[in-house]
C-alpha positions in Angstrom: 1.3 -77.6 -20.7 2.4 -74.3 -19.2 -0.3 -72.1 -17.8 0.1 -68.3 -17.9 -2.2 -66.5 -15.3 -2.6 -63.0 -14.0 -5.3 -60.4 -13.6 -6.4 -58.1 -16.5 -3.6 -55.7 -17.2 -0.9 -58.0 -15.8 0.8 -58.2 -19.2 -0.3 -61.5 -20.6 -1.5 -60.2 -24.0 1.4 -57.9 -24.4 3.8 -60.8 -23.7 2.2 -63.0 -26.4 2.3 -60.2 -28.9 6.0 -59.7 -28.2 6.7 -63.4 -28.7 4.9 -63.7 -32.0 6.2 -60.4 -33.4 3.0 -58.3 -33.3 4.9 -55.9 -31.0 8.5 -54.9 -31.2 10.3 -55.5 -27.9 12.4 -52.8 -26.2 14.9 -55.3 -24.9 15.5 -59.0 -24.1 15.9 -62.1 -26.2 13.6 -64.9 -27.5 14.7 -68.5 -28.1 12.6 -70.9 -30.0 13.8 -74.5 -30.6 17.2 -73.5 -29.0 17.6 -70.9 -31.7 17.6 -67.1 -31.1 14.7 -65.7 -33.1 13.1 -62.3 -33.9 9.8 -62.7 -35.6 8.7 -59.5 -37.4 5.0 -60.6 -37.6 2.6 -63.3 -36.4 2.5 -64.7 -39.9 6.3 -65.3 -39.7 5.9 -67.0 -36.3 3.1 -69.1 -37.7 5.2 -70.3 -40.6 8.0 -71.3 -38.2 5.8 -73.5 -36.1 4.4 -71.1 -33.4 0.7 -70.8 -33.5 -1.8 -68.7 -31.5 -5.4 -69.7 -31.0 -7.1 -66.5 -29.8 -10.3 -66.2 -27.7 -12.1 -64.8 -30.7 -11.3 -67.0 -33.7 -9.3 -65.8 -36.7 -11.0 -68.1 -39.3 -12.6 -67.0 -42.6 -16.3 -67.7 -42.0 -17.3 -67.9 -45.7 -14.8 -70.7 -46.4 -15.3 -74.4 -45.6 -13.7 -76.2 -42.7 -11.1 -77.9 -44.9 -10.2 -74.8 -46.9 -9.7 -72.9 -43.6 -7.4 -75.6 -42.3 -5.2 -75.8 -45.4 -5.2 -72.1 -46.2 -1.5 -71.2 -47.0 -0.4 -74.9 -47.4 -2.6 -76.0 -50.3 -1.6 -78.8 -52.6 -1.8 -78.3 -56.4 -1.8 -80.6 -59.4 0.8 -80.2 -62.1 -1.7 -78.1 -64.0 -1.9 -75.6 -61.1 -5.3 -76.8 -60.0 -6.1 -77.2 -56.3 -5.7 -81.0 -55.5 -8.9 -81.5 -53.5 -8.4 -85.2 -53.1 -4.9 -84.9 -51.6 -6.2 -82.2 -49.2 -9.1 -84.5 -48.2 -6.8 -87.5 -47.5 -4.5 -85.3 -45.4 -7.6 -84.1 -43.5 -8.8 -87.6 -42.8 -5.3 -88.6 -41.6 -5.0 -85.8 -39.1 -8.6 -86.1 -37.7 -8.2 -89.9 -37.3 -5.0 -89.3 -35.4 -6.7 -86.9 -33.0 -9.9 -89.0 -32.7 -12.5 -86.5 -33.9 -13.9 -85.3 -37.2 -15.7 -82.2 -38.4 -17.8 -81.8 -41.5 -15.0 -80.9 -44.0 -17.1 -79.0 -46.5 -19.4 -77.2 -44.0 -18.8 -73.4 -44.0 -17.2 -72.3 -40.8 -19.9 -69.7 -40.1 -22.4 -72.6 -39.6 -20.3 -74.2 -36.9 -20.6 -73.7 -33.1 -17.9 -72.0 -31.0 -16.4 -75.3 -29.9 -16.2 -76.7 -33.4 -14.5 -73.5 -34.6 -11.9 -73.9 -31.9 -11.2 -77.4 -33.2 -10.8 -76.0 -36.7 -8.1 -73.6 -35.4 -6.3 -76.5 -33.7 -6.4 -78.6 -36.9 -5.1 -75.6 -38.8 -2.1 -75.3 -36.4 -1.3 -79.0 -36.7 -1.5 -79.0 -40.5 1.1 -76.1 -40.5 3.3 -78.4 -38.3 3.0 -76.2 -35.1 5.5 -77.1 -32.4 4.3 -74.6 -29.9 0.6 -73.5 -29.6 -0.6 -70.6 -27.5 -4.2 -70.9 -26.4 -5.8 -67.6 -25.2 -8.9 -68.3 -23.0 -9.8 -71.3 -25.2 -12.8 -72.4 -23.1 -14.7 -69.1 -23.2 -18.2 -69.8 -24.4 -17.8 -73.6 -24.4 -20.1 -76.1 -22.6 -18.9 -78.5 -20.0 -18.8 -81.4 -22.5 -17.0 -79.3 -25.1 -14.4 -78.3 -22.5 -13.8 -81.9 -21.6 -13.4 -82.7 -25.3 -10.9 -79.9 -25.7 -8.9 -81.2 -22.7 -8.7 -84.7 -24.3 -7.4 -83.2 -27.5 -4.8 -81.1 -25.5 -3.6 -84.3 -23.8 -3.2 -85.9 -27.3 -1.2 -82.9 -28.5 1.1 -83.2 -25.4 1.6 -86.9 -26.1 2.9 -86.0 -29.6 5.5 -83.6 -28.1 3.7 -80.3 -28.9 4.1 -77.6 -26.2 1.2 -75.5 -25.2 1.0 -72.1 -23.4 -2.4 -72.0 -21.8 -3.8 -68.6 -20.8 -6.9 -68.5 -18.6 -8.7 -66.8 -15.7 -10.1 -70.2 -14.5 -7.8 -71.7 -12.0 -9.8 -74.9 -11.9 -8.7 -75.6 -15.4 -5.1 -74.8 -14.6 -5.0 -77.4 -11.8 -6.7 -79.9 -14.0 -4.4 -79.9 -17.1 -1.3 -77.8 -16.5 2.2 -79.0 -15.6 3.7 -75.6 -14.6 2.3 -72.1 -13.9 3.8 -68.7 -14.5 2.1 -65.8 -12.7 2.3 -62.2 -14.0 1.4 -59.1 -12.0 1.9 -55.5 -13.1 4.0 -56.5 -16.1 6.4 -58.7 -14.0 6.9 -62.4 -13.5 6.1 -63.2 -9.9 7.0 -66.9 -10.1 7.0 -70.0 -12.2 6.1 -73.2 -10.2 5.1 -76.8 -10.8 1.4 -77.2 -10.3 2.0 -80.0 -7.8 3.8 -77.5 -5.5 1.0 -75.0 -5.1 -2.8 -74.8 -4.3 -5.5 -72.3 -5.4 -4.9 -69.9 -2.5 -1.2 -69.7 -3.2 -1.8 -68.9 -6.9 -4.4 -66.2 -6.0 -2.0 -64.7 -3.5 0.7 -64.5 -6.3 -1.8 -63.0 -8.7 -3.4 -60.3 -6.5 -1.4 -60.0 -3.3 -2.2 -61.2 0.2 -4.8 -58.6 1.1 -7.0 -59.3 -1.9 -6.6 -63.0 -1.5 -8.2 -62.6 2.0 -11.0 -60.5 0.5 -11.7 -63.3 -2.1 -12.7 -65.7 0.6 -14.7 -63.2 2.8 -16.6 -60.8 0.5 -20.1 -61.7 1.7 -20.4 -60.2 5.1 -23.4 -60.9 7.4 -26.2 -58.4 7.0 -29.7 -58.0 8.1 -32.1 -59.3 5.5 -35.6 -58.0 4.8 -38.7 -60.0 5.2 -40.3 -58.3 2.2 -41.0 -60.5 -0.8 -40.1 -58.3 -3.8 -40.2 -61.0 -6.5 -42.5 -64.1 -6.8 -42.3 -66.5 -9.7 -45.0 -69.1 -10.2 -44.9 -72.0 -12.6 -42.7 -70.2 -15.3 -42.6 -72.2 -18.6 -40.9 -71.9 -21.9 -39.9 -75.0 -23.8 -37.5 -76.7 -23.9 -35.3 -75.1 -21.2 -37.7 -73.7 -18.6 -40.2 -76.1 -17.0 -42.6 -75.1 -14.2 -40.2 -72.9 -12.2 -41.4 -71.3 -9.0 -39.5 -69.3 -6.3 -39.5 -66.1 -4.2 -36.8 -63.5 -3.6 -36.6 -60.9 -0.8 -35.6 -57.2 -0.9 -31.9 -57.0 0.0 -31.3 -60.7 -0.7 -28.7 -62.2 -3.0 -30.4 -65.3 -4.5 -27.9 -67.5 -6.3 -28.9 -69.7 -9.2 -26.4 -72.4 -10.4 -26.2 -75.5 -12.4 -24.4 -76.9 -15.4 -24.3 -75.1 -18.7 -27.5 -75.8 -20.6 -29.5 -76.2 -17.3 -31.8 -73.2 -18.3 -30.2 -70.5 -16.2 -29.9 -67.9 -19.1 -33.3 -68.8 -20.5 -34.8 -68.2 -17.1 -33.1 -64.8 -16.8 -34.4 -63.8 -20.3 -38.0 -64.6 -19.2 -37.7 -62.6 -16.1 -36.4 -59.6 -18.1 -39.1 -59.9 -20.8 -36.5 -60.7 -23.5 -38.4 -64.0 -24.3 -42.1 -64.6 -24.3 -43.6 -66.7 -21.5 -45.5 -69.8 -22.4 -47.0 -70.1 -19.0 -46.8 -69.0 -15.4 -46.6 -65.5 -13.8 -44.1 -62.9 -12.5 -45.2 -60.9 -9.4 -43.4 -57.8 -8.3 -44.5 -56.2 -5.0 -47.7 -58.3 -5.0 -48.6 -57.2 -8.5 -48.9 -59.8 -11.2 -47.3 -58.5 -14.4 -47.0 -59.6 -18.1 -43.9 -58.3 -19.9 -44.0 -57.8 -23.7 -40.4 -56.4 -23.8 -37.4 -55.6 -21.6 -38.7 -52.0 -21.5 -41.7 -53.3 -19.5 -39.5 -55.1 -17.1 -37.4 -52.0 -16.5 -40.5 -49.9 -16.0 -41.6 -52.3 -13.3 -38.2 -52.4 -11.5 -36.3 -55.3 -13.1 -32.9 -54.8 -14.8 -30.5 -57.4 -16.1 -26.7 -57.6 -16.8 -26.7 -60.3 -19.5 -24.2 -63.1 -19.9 -22.5 -61.8 -23.1 -21.5 -58.2 -22.2 -19.9 -57.6 -25.7 -22.9 -58.8 -27.6 -25.9 -57.9 -25.4 -24.8 -55.5 -22.7 -22.7 -52.8 -24.3 -22.2 -50.8 -27.5 -18.5 -51.2 -27.6 -17.7 -48.4 -30.0 -19.6 -45.8 -27.9 -18.0 -43.8 -25.3 -18.2 -45.1 -21.7 -20.5 -42.3 -20.5 -23.0 -43.0 -23.3 -23.2 -46.6 -22.4 -23.8 -45.8 -18.8 -26.7 -43.4 -19.5 -28.2 -45.2 -22.5 -31.1 -47.0 -20.8 -32.2 -43.9 -18.9 -31.7 -41.1 -21.4 -35.0 -39.5 -20.4 -33.3 -38.5 -17.1 -30.8 -36.5 -19.1 -33.1 -35.0 -21.7 -35.0 -31.7 -21.8 -37.4 -31.0 -24.7 -35.7 -33.7 -26.8 -32.1 -32.4 -26.2 -29.7 -34.5 -24.3 -27.7 -32.7 -21.6 -24.1 -33.9 -21.7 -23.3 -32.1 -18.5 -26.0 -34.2 -16.7 -24.6 -37.4 -18.3 -21.1 -36.5 -17.2 -22.3 -35.8 -13.6 -24.1 -39.2 -13.5 -21.1 -41.0 -15.0 -18.7 -39.4 -12.4 -20.9 -40.8 -9.6 -20.9 -44.2 -11.3 -17.2 -44.2 -11.8 -16.7 -43.3 -8.1 -19.2 -45.8 -6.9 -17.9 -48.8 -8.8 -14.3 -47.7 -9.1 -14.3 -47.9 -12.9 -10.7 -47.4 -14.3 -10.5 -45.6 -17.6 -8.6 -42.8 -19.4 -11.7 -40.6 -19.0 -15.5 -40.6 -19.5 -15.1 -40.3 -23.2 -13.0 -43.4 -23.6 -14.4 -45.9 -26.1 -15.8 -48.8 -24.1 -14.1 -51.4 -26.3 -10.7 -50.4 -25.0 -11.6 -50.9 -21.3 -10.4 -54.1 -19.6 -13.0 -56.9 -19.2 -13.5 -56.1 -15.5 -14.2 -52.4 -16.2 -16.5 -53.2 -19.1 -18.5 -55.4 -16.7 -18.7 -52.5 -14.2 -20.0 -50.2 -17.0 -22.6 -52.9 -17.8 -23.7 -52.9 -14.2 -23.6 -49.1 -13.9 -26.0 -48.5 -16.8 -28.7 -50.4 -15.0 -28.1 -48.9 -11.6 -29.2 -45.6 -13.2 -32.7 -47.2 -13.5 -32.7 -47.8 -9.7 -34.0 -51.4 -10.0 -35.8 -53.3 -7.3 -34.5 -56.6 -8.8 -31.1 -56.8 -10.6 -30.5 -60.0 -12.5 -26.8 -60.8 -13.1 -26.1 -63.6 -15.6 -22.5 -65.0 -15.3 -21.3 -61.5 -14.1 -17.7 -62.6 -13.6 -17.3 -64.5 -16.8 -13.9 -63.6 -18.5 -12.7 -61.3 -15.8 -9.7 -61.7 -13.5 -9.6 -62.5 -9.7 -9.3 -58.9 -8.7 -12.2 -57.8 -10.8 -14.3 -60.7 -9.5 -13.7 -59.5 -5.9 -14.8 -56.0 -6.9 -18.0 -57.4 -8.5 -18.7 -59.4 -5.3 -18.4 -56.3 -3.2 -20.7 -54.4 -5.6 -23.3 -57.1 -5.2 -23.0 -56.9 -1.4 -23.3 -53.1 -1.3 -26.4 -53.2 -3.6 -28.0 -55.9 -1.4 -27.3 -53.8 1.7 -29.1 -50.9 0.0 -32.2 -53.1 -0.5 -31.8 -54.2 -4.1 -32.7 -57.9 -4.7 -29.9 -59.6 -6.6 -30.5 -62.7 -8.8 -26.9 -63.9 -9.1 -26.6 -66.6 -11.9 -23.3 -68.5 -12.3 -22.0 -71.9 -13.4 -19.1 -71.4 -10.8 -20.5 -73.0 -7.6 -17.7 -71.6 -5.5 -18.6 -68.0 -6.3 -22.3 -68.5 -5.9 -21.6 -69.8 -2.4 -19.4 -66.8 -1.7 -21.9 -64.1 -2.6 -25.4 -65.6 -2.0 -27.8 -65.8 0.9 -29.6 -68.7 -0.7 -28.8 -70.9 -3.7 -31.2 -72.6 -6.1 -29.9 -75.5 -8.2 -31.2 -75.7 -11.7 -31.1 -78.9 -13.8 -32.9 -79.5 -17.1 -35.1 -76.4 -16.7 -36.3 -77.3 -13.2 -35.3 -76.3 -9.6 -34.0 -79.5 -8.0 -32.6 -78.1 -4.7 -32.2 -75.1 -2.4 -29.3 -74.4 0.0 -29.0 -71.7 2.6 -25.8 -69.7 3.4 -23.2 -72.0 4.8 -23.7 -74.9 2.5 -20.5 -76.6 1.2 -19.4 -76.7 -2.4 -19.4 -80.5 -2.2 -23.1 -80.6 -1.2 -24.1 -78.3 -4.1 -22.0 -80.1 -6.6 -23.4 -83.5 -5.5 -26.9 -82.1 -6.1 -26.0 -80.7 -9.5 -24.4 -84.0 -10.7 -27.3 -86.0 -9.3 -29.7 -83.9 -11.3 -27.7 -84.2 -14.5 -27.9 -88.0 -14.6 
């Protein structure tokens, strides 16, 4: 198990594409199974035992599990008919070997994300893969699903299959990897055994000494307001939100953490008017409100950066400037005509304020790095000048450097008086950025910690609540 880590733009994806033949290399040599190789396409690499499991799956959703797995290596009878029985027996053998089973004749489109990952692994094994590259394999998986994946990876290792594991989550690296290679700016910084390094050393290799120091000290002391800007009383929506109450102050960063499935995202959607309340009340500046839509929430001063930026936060095929101005188009419109010059002026300010890196304001948002996409998602709601900004898993899928930039954005917004609701499953980052931390479990608040609490204390509370 060899981990490949580095910030966005470090060269990880380019390196993979060179190895499997998606890109043609300018120089250098590749050896696979002690033989010099030059794959001309990913299909050729796949046929020779080198498989890639991408973050976004490459399955055919209309086909069944078993037909996806055996696509390209089907068995046929002497009459040229697909031998379904032989395929099924092979399927049973491989799933028994790995200790898990999927519904073989279920269409892939009906499976969850974790199950689709398992289909991709089975497909690689049926094609006799010797080397599997996994690109951010735990993205969108629950804690239990991640543990299941790790057990399968251990089984693959025991059978002599090598794995190159690409991730932003250093906790995973230290849990399952044997060695780590760190890339920065297209160059290999080092390859080291996991036992010889700790998290701080790896972060230093990834981003440099100055940023590593920033990572541990982004939340500076600041004077906090006594003004209650948001009050939530007995919020309910079955089955994930049960009688939740709390207050939040202007200029405060209120962290909310807990295991996946604890109700964090469901709570954020209720606060933003995306889901309908079944009970309770939301009070902004001492006014009790009832939201029928996110537009109502925005009008009353609540904005939200959702968990899935690609699905819910951005229109990826629109230009960057159009995404940034989309929620507040009335600011840039005169008699029904949108003023591009006003949009460009607002975008320039946003780019400067959040240090968004792009080829220009008209760059298609899809082609920005994950960290810069997240900055665009934040920028679009800052145009609305919110009193409360909800950020649901705001650093999910972005690298260490981009995380630090997000933390600093959060700090500066809080200093300007904005109340930030910072929701994350990563306890360490919640403690870095937050003034207070609420722990959520099974749709209820089970604990509250002030700034200075230890990660061990918070984790103990989370695990206690999950029993």
